[in-house]
Structures are given as structure tokens and as C-alpha cells.
N, C-alpha and C positions, 0 to 999 in steps of 0.2 A: 504494499500499499503506500503511494507517494509519500503521503503526509508523514509517516512514520520516519521518514529520513528527515525530517524538518523539525522534530519534536523530541524531546529528550528529557530524562529524570533531571531533577536539580543537581545531583551529583554528577552526572553525564554533562550538562550544559556547564557546569563550574569548571569542570577539567579541560573542556574544549575551549573556553573564553578567560581560562586563568582569573577566575573570581571565586569568592566564598560562597558555599552552599547557604551560609546565612543571609548573605547578602540579595540572593536572589529569592529566598523564602520572605525577606523584609520587602522586596519590591512588590511581590505577590500580594502580601498583606496590605500595602498601602495602595495596591490597585492601579500600580505602573504597568504591570504585566497580566496576563490572564494565564492561569493554569487549567488544564483538562483533564478528564480521566482517560486511559486508553482501555482497551478491552478487558485488560487484566487489573483495573480499578487503581493503575498507578498513577501518581500526579504527574503530568508532563508538561512542557514548556517549549515554545515556539523559539527555536534560537536566534531567528531573525529579530523577533521582538526583544529579547534580552539584548541583543547587541545594540539596538537602537537606543536603548535606556543606559546601557554601558557608555555609548558615545557620548551622551549628554552629561551624565554624573561624572565620567573620569576623563572625558576627551575634549573636544571643541567646547569653547565657552562662547563663541560668537551669538549676537542677539539677533534671533531670527523674527521677534515679534513685529508684526506689522498687519495694518488692515488690507487685504489684497483687493485689488482693483484691475480690471482688464481695460487697456487703452481704447480699445473699439467696441462699440455697441453692436447688437445683433438686430436682425429683423424681426426677431420673436417677441411675442407678448403673452403676458400672464395675468390671470385671476388669481388673488390671493385670499382665501378664507380663513377665518380666525386668526388675523393677520398680528394680534398682539401689539407690541412695541417695535415690531417691524424688522425682527432680527433675519428671518428668512428672506423677506422682501428687499431689504437693502443688501443683503448678499447676493441675491440674484441681478439685484440693478447693477451692482458691481461687476458681475460677470458679464452685463450687457444686455439683460432681459427687461423690456418695458413693461409696467404694468397699466391695464386698462382698468382696473377695479380692485381694491381692497375692500373688504369687510371686517368689521369688529364690532362687538357689542360694548364692551367696556368703555366707558365715556374718557378716563383717563389715558387709556392706551390710545384712543381715537386723537385725543389732543396732543398728544406725543408724536403721533404720524403726522398730523397737520402742521405743527410748528417745524418740524425737520424737514419736511417735504411738501410743500404748499402746493406742488404741480399733482401730487397723488390723487386720485378720486377714490376718496375714504368715504365709504358707506356706513354711517354710524346706525345700525339697526339689527334686529334679530333675523338671522339668516333665513329663517323660515318665510320671512316677507320678501325676499328677493325673488326677481325673475330674471332668467338668463336666457340668452338666444344662442342658435347655433353658429359657430365659428366665431364666436366673439373672442376667443384667445386661443393661442396655440397651447397654451400650458394651463391647467387647472392645478393649484397647489393648496393643500390645507392641512393643518396641524390639528385635525378634529379631536376632541376630548374622548378618551376610552370609557366607552359605557357597558353596564351589564346588559347583557341580551337574555332574553327568556327562549329556551328550546325546544321546550316539552312539546312534541306531536307537531312542531312546524318545520316547514322546508326551509325557513330564513333565508328566501331570496329578496329580490329589490323591495316589493311590495310589503313584506314582512317587518322589515326594518324600520317603518315609519315611527317617527316619535324620537328617535335617535338622531344625535348631530351627525353620527356617519352617514346616515340615510341622505342628510341635508348636501353633505359632500358629495354622494354619489349621483344626487339629483343634478346638481350643477354640472357635473361629469356627463350624465345624459343628455341635459339640455344644450350643452355647449359642444359636444363631441370634439374636444381638443384634440390634439395629436398626442400630447402626453399628459397622464394625470399623476400628480405625485402626493401622496399622503406621508404624513410625519407623525411619529408617535414616540412615547416611552419604550423602552427595551422590554418593560414588563409586559406588554401586549403579545409577546411571543407565548407566554405561558398562562394569559388571563382565560380562565375556564378551561383549563387543559388544552389551550391552542384553539379551542372552538371559535372565540371570537374573532381571531385573525382569520381562520378558515372561512368564516360566513364572509367577512370583509371582501377576501379575495375571491369567492363565489360570485357575489355582487357584482364586482367591476366586470369579472369575465362575463356575467349574465347580460351586462348592457355594452359588450362589443371589445373588451379589453384583454390583452394577453398581459400577465402580472408575474413579477419576481419582487423580492423582498430582501433586505439587509440591515443588519446593525452596523452603523457607522461609528466609529470612535473619534470623537473630535480630538484627542491628545495626540492624534497621529496626522490631523488635518488641519495645522495651523492654529489651533486653539489651547490656551494653556489651563487645559480643564479636563478631567477626567469623566467626560458626560458622553453617553451613548444614546444614540437615537435610531429608532427603528424608521427605516425609508421603505416605503412602497410605491413603485414604479409601474405604470400601466401604459401599455402602447396601443393604440387604436388596431384592431385587427387588421385592416386593409391597408397598413403600412409596414414596410420591410425595414424597420429601425430595430437592432438589436439593442436589447436592456442590460446597461453595463453600470457600474457605480464608481465613484470616486476612489482612486488607489491611494493607499495609505502612505505617507512621506516617511523617510528613513530618520526621521528626527522628532523630539519632541520640545516644547517652549516651556519653559520654568517661570515660577511667579516672580523672581527676580528680573527676567527679561520684560515681563508683561507689566510691572510697576515701574519700570524704569521712567523716570521724570513724569509721573502720574500726576494730574492736577489735584489740588486738595478740595475737599467737599464735605456736605453732611455725612452724618452716618450714626447710627445708634451707638448707645453705650451700654456697658454691662451693670448690672446692680454690683454693689460694693462686694457681697458674699462671693459672687461668682467670678469677680475679677480676683480676687484672693487665690481661689483655685486654679484660674488659668495661668497665674503668675508662675505656677509650680509646674507647668507643662513644657516639656521641650520642644522645639521645633519638629514637626511631622507626629508629635506625640499625642496620646489622648489619655482618658480617665485611668486606664490601667499604670500609667506612669506615676500615679500619686501613690503615697504610702496607704496602704489598706484601711487604716482607720479613716482616711478621708476619702477613699473610693466608697466605702459604705456610707458615709454621711452625704456624700454628695450624689450618688446613684439611689439612695433609698431603696426601695423593694427591686427595684431593676438589677441591683446588683446580684440578687439571687436568682434571676431568671435567665434563660439559655440566650444564645446569640451573641455575637460580637460587639454589637452597640458601638462601632469604632467611630459613629460620627459625634458621639457625647464628649463634651469637653476636649474638642480637636483644634490643636493648633496646626496650621498650616507648615508646610516647609519651604523655603526659598528655592530649592534645587528641585523642585518638581512642578508638576501641573496642580493647579488647585482640585480640591474634591469638587463633585457636583454641586451648583450653586443651587439653593433651595430659594424660598420666597421670602425668607428673613435668616440673616446671619447670625441671629442671638439666640434662638431658640434652643432648648435644652437637648432635644433630640439630633439638632443638626449644627451644632455652633460651628462658625468658621472663624476662627481667631486668626489676626494678623501674625505673620511669622515671628516677627520681632517684638512688637508693641502689644500691649495686653488690651485688646479692643476689638470689636467686630470690624469687617471689612468695611470700608466706606462705598458710597453710592458709586463713585467714580472707578474705585477700584474692582467693584463689581462689574461696571459695564466694560472695564479693561481685559476681564477674564472671559466675558462673552463677546470681546471683540468688537463691541461698539466704538466708533470714532469718538474723541474727546469732545467732539462739538455736538454730538447727538445729544439734546435735552430730553429729559423724562418729565411728564407733567404729574400734579399730584403732589401728597404728602411724601415724606420719606419714606413711610411704611409703602404707598403706593409704588415709588421708584423701585423699590427693592423687589416688590411684587411682580413687576413688568418686566424687569431685567433678569429675575430667576426664573421667570416662566418662558422666556425667549429661546429661540434656537440661535446658537452664536452665528454671528455674522459670516464670519469666515467659512463656516461649514455650509451655509446658504450660498456663499461665493463657489465654492467646490463642487457643489448639487447643481448650481446655475452652470458652470462652466461646462460641466459633465452634459448637461442636457442640450446645451448648444452642440456640442460636438456630436451628441446623439442625431439632431436634426440636420445637423450639416454633412451627414453620412460618413465621418470622421473616425468612427469607431467600428472595429470588428466586433462580431460575437466571440466573447471570452469563454474558452473550454476550463468550466469550472473542476477543480480537483476535488477528490473525495472529502468529505469533513465528518467530524466526529457528530454523533448524534446530539440531538437538542439536550436529551438527558444528561449527556456527558459534559457538554459546553456550559449547561447550568448548574452543575454540581455545586459550584462556588459561586456565591452571591455577587451581587455588583460591587 
């Protein structure tokens, strides 16, 4: 099996690359690399992925952080649904795709879109009230919320999913008949309801005339200083001979130190004094288990005795690594994102840098609303890579990729995000 030539145990990888087994296991624990289970239930690693991280942490220190933008525009147009604060839309525009319509329900996010891009056609309304026309755009894109479906005794075709926001995304695709439909969601959609939710979504897109593929894209290998994974679903209209491919991962990662270089000062939340005293004791890259046991018990309370790693709690980020996945608030107990050096939550502009928004991108609303918009966004550079990939697909510049055998979903997801 070809993949087995590229995946090795921690000990084998350590010998091949002259690094310690403990280092590999630490990178795995921090989410810098992903481990898998082979058919003998042994934990194995991608040699190429370990090389990338080794190169960043032990090799070159050049700053690769930048907001990516193509010099030339393309002739292709897009409709953006559930647009949020504009991460995907800005990234796709930076790639060269022009938007004919953006839809968002949240008033603060809509104001953010209008402030930064007055020329964008932003429709602030419930998507259920929108009507679309055939040929309105080449691409329909939407980060629809993942909702629970009921399956009992039902076919779960297009008509059966009425009432869900995915239905509204599919309705737009059906009415517009774009060349490409692209959906975006959290990685957890893969296993939601034992995979039945995703299966239903794919079946619906196929029913309305699209061939479909999906893949989890890892932002940390696509010019984003963040360990953020997004499930990308691409559908191509059946009458078009367009291969479905996904952006290729880079051979480097971007650290927080690079991302925060000359970062503008801005507003941000503060920790209560009690939490601040605890977080002062956490080293860069550490979390609650780095506390003395008596303080672990005091801080964690009943959670101390429960299962699971709870690695997001009392977590201080590291200068030399990408950030953990950002959430809607950097100070909540379950998802602390403490600055690597100063004992405080990340500021709004630091949040924006991690999501690769440009420094001149303004966010509307209170500080809490700004954190929420940024935390919910798709990283701009990820949107750029997706957009650039779509342009190449539409231009006929990409040939069908021959996919190598992969480990089963159960094996891949044996270790959490």
C-alpha cells in the first residue's frame, strides 16, 4: 500500500529525521501534526508533515506571513451565502473572483461588510426570503450551519430537507445552476450523526445535478497561522467536464511570532484577577496540566476528575507555533487563548491577524461582537487558496488527480481535533 511508505511510527520517524520521539509526540499533542492508526492499531505519522514542522521549528526563520492577493482579476462571479464578516468573500476576491451578491442575517456582520467593501451588494435578510435566477453567477458558495436532520423512514431528498439552512443553500444552487457549488463547514460534519448528515447533503447536491467531492483542508498548511480545519464540499455541474481538485498544502507553517510582527494595538478582553493569577503560571504552549496538582484541582473543579484532555483550558499559546483554532471568545474557561508572553487574552487585531484579515479591515459592533465575527470567519488566506483553485478549475488548468489510498475515516479520526 503506497501510503505505508510515507507513514511511520514515532520511533521510525525520529530515526529517519534525527529528532527525538518526545518531540514528535509533543507536536502531535499540540495539534501541529496529525497521527493515524494503521491496520495493526499502531500510531503512525506522515514523514512529510513532520519534515514541515521540523523545518519551521529548527530551520528557516524567514517571515512568510502575508495577506495573499493575485495581481489579475478573473471573469468569474460568485454568490456568497452566510457571508459573516467576509473571510471567504475577501479571500475569493483577492484570488480574482467578483461577487454579485452577499447574503448575511447578522446586522453587525452586514455593517462590517458594508464598511469595508461599499461596492459589495450586501443583502441583509433571512435567506429564506431571497429569490435567485438561473445563470446569476458562476459560483455559489456558502458556509451553511450544520443542523440535525431527522431520518426515520424518510428518503432525505431535496424536498425532505426543507426547513434546514442547508436546504436554502441547495435551493440557491438549484435556482442559479452555477458551474461550481462550494459548501464549507466544520470538520465535525464528517462524523455528525455517524456520517449520515454529510451523506444526505451530498445526495441532495447530486439529485439537483452536481458531481461532488469533499475534503478537510488544514489552514495551518495554507498560509494561515492557525490550526483550523474546515470541511470543503465542491460540486461541479454534471454537463461540465471540470475535474474536482482541492488546494495543495504548502511545505511550511506560519508561527504566531510571524503573524504578530508589527501588529497594531487594539481593544481586547481582560481576565478576572483570579484567572490571571493562574495563567501567569502557565508556560508558552502549556495548559492547566502544567499547574501544581492542588491548583489544577482548584481551577478545574469537577472537570479535573472527568475524562478527556481538556487541552483548551488555561491554555497559553506558543510563539513558535500556529495558534489553536480561534473561538468566538478568547477568555472563556473552555477555550482560553492566552497571549504567548503577556498574561491577557488576544486582542481584536491579533485575532484578525490569525484569521489573516488585513489590518485595515474594520469590524462593527462591540468588542464581543467583533470577537464573534472573527472567530466564526473562514481565514481570508484559506478563502484565497480556495478561490485560486476554483479559477484554475474553471480555466481548465487542472487535470484530475489520482487519489492515493487513504486510511479509513475511523482510523483518521481516532485522535480528536
